[in-house]
N, C-alpha and C positions, 0 to 999 in steps of 0.2 A: 653282918649285914651282905646278902648277896649282890654282886656287882651285875649291871646291865652290860653285855657287850655290845659296843656300838662300831657303825661304820659312818665315816662321814664322804660325802659325795659332792663336788663343786668343782668348776673348771677355773675356779679363782683362787691363786694359792694363798691370798691374803684370808678370804674367808675361811678356807680350811684351817690357817694357824690360828684365828679366832676361836674357833667350834674347839680345837685340841685344847687351846687354853682354858676355856670354860670347862670343858670335860674334867681337868686335872683338878679342878675346884671342888669337884663334886662327888663325894666319896662313892656313891653307888654306880658310877659310870666308869667303865672301862673301854678305852679307845681301841679297837682291834687295828683299824686300817683306816687310811686315806685315801681316798679315789679320786681322779682329776677327770674322768669320764663314767657315765652310767655304765659302759659295755665292761669294765674293770670291774665293777661291784658284782654283777651277777654270780660269778663261779664263787665268790667269798659267800655271797648270801646262801646258796645252794648248799655249800659244802661246810660252812661254819655254825657255830650255834650264836647266831646273832640275834640280839634282843629288842634292837633300837637303829632306826636308820636316820641320819639328818642328810636331809636329800634338797639339793638345789632343782630349781623347775628348767629354766632357760639353760641349756647346755649343748654344745656340738654334738650331731650324732643323735644319739637318743635323750630326749627329754625326761626331766624326772617323772612327769605324769606318764610317758610310754611305758618307763620303767616300772612303775608302780601296777599299771595295767597288764604287764607282760608276764611277771613273775608270779607265778600261781599261788604259793604259798609265801608272800612277803610279810617280814616282820612289821611290827606297827612303826609308823613314820612321822616325822617331825618335818615338815617343808620349811627351806630358808631361802628367801627369794628377795630381791630388789623389787619385785612387781605384786602389788597388793590385788592387781585385777584377776589373778588365778585363785584367789581366797576361797569361792565358791565351790570351783572345781576341786579344790583340794579336800575339802571337806565334804563333798560327796564323794570321793573316794576312801574316807574314814581316816585322813588324817590324825594323829592325836593333836597336832596343834599347827600353827601356820605363823612363822615369824619372818617378821619383814626386817631386810636389813637397812641401817645397822640397828641391831637390836642390843639390848643392856644385858648385862650378866643377868640381873634382877628378873627379867623377862624370859630369859633362857632358863634359870632355875625353875620358873613356874611351869613351864612346859615339859621338864624332862622331870619334874616332880608329880605330874600327871600321869606321864608314861608310866613311872614306878609304880604308881598307886595301882592303875591298871593293870601291871604286871604282877603285882603282889595279889589282886584279886582272883586274876585268873590262876594262880599257882595254889593260892591256900582254899580256894573254894570249889574243891573237886567235885561235890557233889553236884554243882550247877551243869557239869560237864557229862552228867549222867541222864542219858536219853533212850529210853527202854523199848522204843520203836513206836508207841502209843502216846505217850507222855513224857514229859521231861520234868526235872526239879528245879525249882529257881529259889534263889536266896532270896529273900523280901522281910526287911523289919525283925533280923535276927532268927528266921524261920527258915526253913526249905520248904516250900510249897510244889506240891504236885500238881502239874496242870497238864490235863488232856490236850492234844492237839487240834481236835475236833471242835472244842470249845472257843479257840481262838479267833477272833476276827481280823485282827491286824495289831502290829506292833509299831511304837513310836519311839522316836530317838530323842531324847533330851539332853544334850550334852554329853555327860558320864552316866547317865542312866538310861533305862527304857521303860516305857509303859507298855504293859501288856493289856490290850484290850479285848475283854472276853464277852462272848455273845450274850452273856447272862446282865452285861451292863456294869461288871464289877472290873475295876481295873488294880494290876499289880506292877509295884514299883521294885525296878532290880538294878543295884549298881554295876552295871557291865556297860560293854560297847555294843550298839546295833550291830555292826559288823560281826563280830564274835558270836552273838548269839543267831546270828542267821546263818552261819556255819553249822550250827547244831540242829537247824530246823530241817524237815523232810521235801520233798520236790514239791508239794501241794503249796508250798507258800513261794513267794517270790518278792523281790525288793523292786521298788518302782520309783524310790526317791531316797535321797541322801538321810531324810528323817522318817522314812514308812517301808515296811515290811507287810505283805497283805497275804490273808488266806485265799488262794483261788476259789476254795468251795463257796466262800462267804461273800461274792462279787455279786451284786443285785442287779447292777446295769454299768455300762460303759458309754461315755458321749465324749468322743473325740480322745482328749488327753486327760479325762478324769474317769476316775473308778469311783462309784458309789458302794458302799459297805454300811448296811444297816441304814442309818440315815446321815452318816458321815462321807463327805465328798473329798476326794483324796487328789490331787494332783501327779500325773507321772513326771517325774523328772528329766531333764533333756539328756541327760547321761544315760538314763534306763528306757528311753522310748525304742530302742531296737528289740533289746530283749523282751518287751512286754509285747510289741509285735508279734515276734516269733510265737509268744505263748497264744496270743489271740488266734493265729492262724492255725495252731495247732488243734484248737477248738473249734475251727472252721469259721471264726469270726475275723472281720476288718475293719 
């Protein structure tokens, strides 16, 4: 069984000790480093082969959310925090899970099992990574399906799955993260919400923070408004 190399980042020593104890109980996890500040972790993330991060949100200096936004290729993150208020923002950033302290070992195990499943999926389904320029192969229902980018209207995130909505009206389900799939798409696609990626070519109209594609109305998420505005300006729209 391949182990996931983990780091835990939290300014509370007791919280780090609990995470370390939980990690020791899980065969597929290996703790590489405990960090008391987010700044300590940046060098480790960039130089080491880290597969999973346990990340507190409220910390002195750089917060967990700021760290996640600032590191270009950050490994999957499980947020660990005493505040449930940040749950929506955490999931908008594509965190694997969100653990509210104090969390039990059973809840911890559920979160890391999800992370492990996503890791195996990414590494065992190499055909899903194949992007030939005009199309992509997606694993769905035990088949590898070829999808032309020009046929995609938008992609919807559904927990551990994505639903690819085609212009023909057909939908394709695939077990993978929306964030991971977004990284395989060309620049003609953009993410507008924690649950949606759209094809810019398929936009029918825009009204304030709403985008209309075919007959579907999609809302632009708060965290994506700035990047969406830049795209509108690029096309001479405001």
